[in-house]
N, C-alpha and C positions, 0 to 999 in steps of 0.2 A: 789631555795628554795621554799618549799610549804608554802601557806599561810592557816593553818588549822583553824578549827572554835574556838580554843583557842586563836588564835591571832586575835585582832581586825583589822579593815581595816586600821585605823590610824596608828597601831603599825607596820603593814606591810609596810607602805609607808615610816615610819621612819627607819626600819632596811635597808630597800634597798638603802634608801638616804646615810645612814652612809657607807654601803658597798662598793658601787661603784660611789657615786656621783649623781646618776640619780633617777628620780622620777619613782616609779613604781605604777602601779594600778593592782587591784586584780580583776580576772575573774571567775565568777561564773555561775553555771547552773540555767538559767532562770526558767526552770520547776520546780526544787527543790526548789527555793525560794519562789516560787507562793504559796507553801503548807507548808512552814515551817518558823520558826522565822527568820526575815532578820537579826537579831544579831548572829544567830548561824548557821553558814554556812561555807564550806569548799571551797576553791578555789585555784587558781594558780596565782601568781604574774607574771606580764610581763612588758616589757618596750615597750610603744606606740611609742616612738621616734625612734625605731629600726625597723620600718615598720612591727611591730607585730599588730595583731588585736585579738579582743575578741568575739568569736561567742556565741550566745545564749545557745548553749549547754554546755557552760562552757570551751571549748577547745580553746587553743591559736594557731594561725595559721599564716603562711607567706603570708602576702598580695602579694608579687611577684610571688607566685606559686598556692595559693589557695585561695578560697573565701568561705564566709560563707552564704550557702543557707537556707532560711526560713524554708523549709520543711525538709530537710535531713542533715541539718549540714555543716560540712566542707567537701569541695571536690575540685578537680582540677580546674584551671581557664580554661583549654581546653573543659570542659563539662559543657553546660548551666544547670541552676538550674531548677528542676523540678517544675511544677505549674499547676493549674487548673483554674487560674483566675487572673485578674491584681493585686488585692491586695498581691497575693502571692510574687510580685516581686518589689513592691515599696521600700522594706527595702534595696534593691540593690543600687537603686536610683530612683529619681522621672521620669526619662525617661523610665525606664524599664517597658515593657509589657509582658503578657503571650501569647504565639503563641501556638495555637492548630489546628487540623484538624477540620473543621466544614462541609464539604461535599466530598463523602458522610458520613454520620455518621458511627462511629465505633461501631461495635457490642459490643465491650467490654464495653462500655460506657452504655449499657442497666442499667437502674436503678442506674446510678452513680450520687451521691450527691458530689459535692466537699468540702463541709464543713465537711462532715463525712469521706471520703475516702482519701482525699488529704489534710493531716495537720500534723503538727509536732508531735501530740500525736500518731500517728501511728508508731513512733520509740522510744517510750518510753522504758526504763528510760534514754538511752544514748542520745537521740535526733539525733543520727548520724547514718546513713545507706547508702548502695549503692544506685545510682539513679536507677538501673535497677529494684530495687522492690519496687519504690514507685508507688502508685496507682494513678499517675497524667498524664493525657493525653497531656500536653503541656510543655513548657519549656520557659524559661525567655530570652528575648532578649532586646537591646538598641534601641529604637525607633529613636533616633537620627540618626543613619547610617544604619539601616535595616527597611524592611517591612516584615510583616507576610504574607505569600503565602499558606494559607491552610496546615498549618503545617510544612512550611519550610521557611526559612528567606532568603530573597535577599538582596543584597547592593543597597540601595537606588540610589546611584550616577550613577550607569551604569546598571542596571538590573530593568525589570518590571516583574509583575507576570501575568502568564499565567496559570489559573486553579490552578495547583500545582507545577507548573514548573517556575524557575528564568530564564529568557530569555534576553539576552544581547540586550540592547537598540541600540548598533550601528551595529550589524550583524543579529539580528533577530526581529520579531514583533509577536504579538498575533493575531491568526487568528481563526475564528469559523469554525468548521467542523462537519461532522456527524460520530459518532463513529460507526463502523461496528457492527452487531450483535455478540451476545456472546450466544453459546449454554448453555441451563439451566439456564440464566438469565431472570427472568420473566419480568424486566422492559426493556429489549432490546433483544428480543428472535431472534433467527436466522431463520426468514421465510421470506416468500414475501408478507405476509399479514399486513405488520406493520402498514398501514394506519388505520387499524382498531382499534388500540390502540394508544393513543396520545402519550403515554410515549415511542412509539417504535423508534423514530428518537431522539436520545439524541445529542443535540447541546453542544458542548464543545470547550474550546479554548486550543490551543496548540502553542507552540514557533515554528516558521517556518523561517528557513534561505533561503529556497528557493523563496518564495514570499515576502519575506522582502524587502521594498524599503528604499534607502538611498539617499544621496545628488547627487551622481554621476550618479546612475540609474534615479533619478527624471529629471535630465538635460537632458539626452538623450530619455526620454520618452516624458516629457511634455514641458520643456522650449525651446530645439531645434526646434521641429516641430512648435511650436507656433511663434517662432521667425521668421522661414523661411516663414511662411504663412502670418504673417504682413508685411514682407518686400516685399513678393509678391504683395499683395493687394496694397500697397504704390506704387511699381513701376508701376503696371497696370494703378492705377488712374494717376499718374503723365504723363503716356504715353498717355492716352487717352485725357487728358487736352491739351498736347502739340500737338497732332495730330489735335485738333480742332482750335488751336491758331495759329499753325505753318505758314499756308498761307491763304490768302483771297480766293483763288480759290476753286471751286468746286471739290471734289472728284469723280472720275470715278466710274463705277460698280466694275471694277477690283479692285479698291484700297479699296473699301468698304469690298469686299469679303476678301482680304488678312487681314484687321483689324479683321474682324469678326471671321476668322478661328483662328487667333492669341489668340484672347480672349478666345475662346472655348479650344484650346489646353492648355493655361494657366490654366483654370479651372480643366481641366481632369489631369494635373500634379501635383495639390496641393495634392491629397491622397498619392501620392509617398513621401511625407515629413514624412508620419506616418509608414515608412518601412524602413528597411536596404538598401532600394535602393533610398534613398533620392536624392544621386547625380545625378541620372537621371532626377529627378523632377527639381533640380536646373538647370541643363543644359538646359531643354527644356523651362523653363521660360525665362532664359535670350536670347535664341535665339528668343522666340517670342517677346520680347521687341524690338529686332533688327529689326523683321518683321514690326512692328508698325512703328518704326522710317522710315524705307525705304518707306513704303506706305504714310507716312505724307509728307516726303521730297522728291521731284521728283529730285533726283540726281543719274546719271547713274552708276558712280562708287561704290555708296552704294549699289545699286541693285545687282552688280556684286558681291560685297562682301557678300551680303546676300545670293546668290545662292551658293557660296562656304561654307558658314557656313551650310546651309541646307544639303549640301552633306556630309560634316563632321558628322551631326547629324543623318542622315539616317544611315551611316555606324555604328555610336555608338549605336543607339538604335537596330538596327537590327543585326549587327555584322556578314556580310556574310563571313568573312575571319577567323573565329573563330579556323579553323584547322590549320591556320598558325602561327608560332612562333613569327612572327615580325609585321604582318599586323593585328592581331586582336586587338580589344579594349575591352578585358575583364576587368571588374572592379574589379577583385580580383586576386591576386597571391599567390601561396602557394609552399612549398618546396615539389617537388616530389621526389627527390632523396632518396634513401634508405640510404646513408651515411648521418648521421645528421650534420656532419662537413662540408659538401659541400652543398651550397644553389644555386640552380638554378633559384629560383624563377619563375617558369613556371607558364602559364596561366590557370586559371581555367576555365575548359570547362563550368561548370555550371553557370557562370556569363558571358557567351559570348551572349550579348544582353539583352534586358530589360526583356522579358519575361522568359528567362532561369534564370536571377537573381531572378526574383519573385517566380519561382519554387523552387529555393534553399533556400528559406526562410521557406518553408514548408517540402520539403524532400530534403535529402542528401544522401550520399553514405551510411552512417553508418546508417541511418534509422531515422524516425520521432522523436524518443525519444531524440536525440541529433542533432536537426536542427540548421541551421546557425542562424536563427533569434533569439531563445532563447539564444545562445551564444554571439551573437551581443549586445543585451540589457542586459544579465544577469539577465532576468526577464520573465514574460510571460510564466512561466512554472509552472503547478500546482503541489502542494505537493502530494504526493501520501498517506502520512500519514493523511491527512486531508478529505479523501474521503472515501465514503461507496460504494465500488465497487459491492457489493454483491446485493444491493437492490436499490442504489439511482443514481449513478453515472456511466456513460458510461466510460469503461476502454480504448476504443479507442480515447477518447479527453482528450489530454495531455497538450494543451496549450491554451492560452486565450489572447485576446486584439490584438495587432498588428500581433501576431504570430498564431492566430486561423486560422483554415482552411477558414471560411466564409469570414474574411477580406482578405486572400490571393486570393480568388475568385474573390472579388470585386476590387482588385488591378489588376488582369488580365484583367478584363471588361475595367477599366478605362484606363490602359497602352495600350490595344490593339485600343481604339478609338484614344488616343492621338497619336499613330503611324500611324493610318490612317489619322488623321489631318495633321502631319507632311508630308505625301506624296502629300496630296492636297496642302498644302503651298508650297511645291517645284514646284508643276506644275504652281501655280499661280505666283510665283516668275519669273519663265521662260517666262510665257506669258507677265508679267509686262515688262521684259527686251525689248520684240520686239514690244509692242503696246503703253507703256506708253511714250516713247520716239520718237515716230514717228511724225513728223511735215510735213503738206502738205505745198507745195509751193504757196505762195500768190502773184500773180501778179498784179500790178496796171497799169491801163490804164488811160492816160490823154487824155481827149478830150478837144477840143477848144470849148469855149462858143460861143454858136450862138446868135447873135444879130440880132433881127427883127427891 
């Protein structure tokens, strides 16, 4: 039943109350009533208890599928209401805000006045029109669950805003980069003289999953090497204290040399913790602790054990039998069989010895782009979308940190000195076995005391 202007509001309520036993309200057009007599209006009666709502345009809508937008009237719930400022969205709820693009500025907004171009009177007389024809540069969103990201809404719980991109908090991160030049763009020209124009290098934020850090990566990159370094320093301190307190006798020159070389090799092995070859560093450190113990305690069987361990250490770091399938000590195994169902776990020749394993961190059979170091850490690889390869960045540099070329060369230097120190340590242990336990015979002669 329509409630026309001849039927007062109270009569409309009374008629519907008698007809079906439910209270009815009348829905009227707010624009018409603002210019006409409130007592003379036409409207439509509806039941607010049946999930129905009255829009300002005088339309009755179903709250389960539609919504009443302050600018363009009734439209689907699946489409956000158009707006140009926050006051256009507060009618929906106090938590709603208007999300619009702020940078770069939209050319269509040149001379745009929100109060004149984006308002309900643009849809007069019905007050309802499609959202596509509204002169509004934003849309309403619920600030309780989302954030505005330069004209795009992101879910607050698991997304962050990167420039104008919603970035997953668990798999990506926002990183600043240089946007490559664009031909014809005056603010970012494609030329090599961009330094003359301060606006030539445009810094922007982009969501990157390649350079994103998470808990697992942080453990292997920061926590694990730091733990190994602290444990090594603690063991070295305890070993030095033990060597000074173990015996009251004076150390020989050979024993001083054994302790000194052990301390030097320990220091040279610590940088290996910050690379995929950290297992070599751990093994070398443990062997040096045994050498300090051997030099402090003059026990023959301990010296023999130390020599045997030194032999194993030399084979491990040099791996002279890397061509043998059984005698090699390669630190990595991989499936070389062409049949994926048959796993032979053959030795990796690129990890046969410490120096080979360090080279593998930078260069692999597939090439530098897919090296073992970046695969091991799942990090330290530069995101190509964040780089300006035309003017700013070197395209040959694709890694950083532990996987960079400079750090790989430094590891070569430290590892080479540590291997030389291991050879010297083996020679000192052999000399110690022959000279530390040699005792001269002492003969006592008893002479009768002469009495005068």
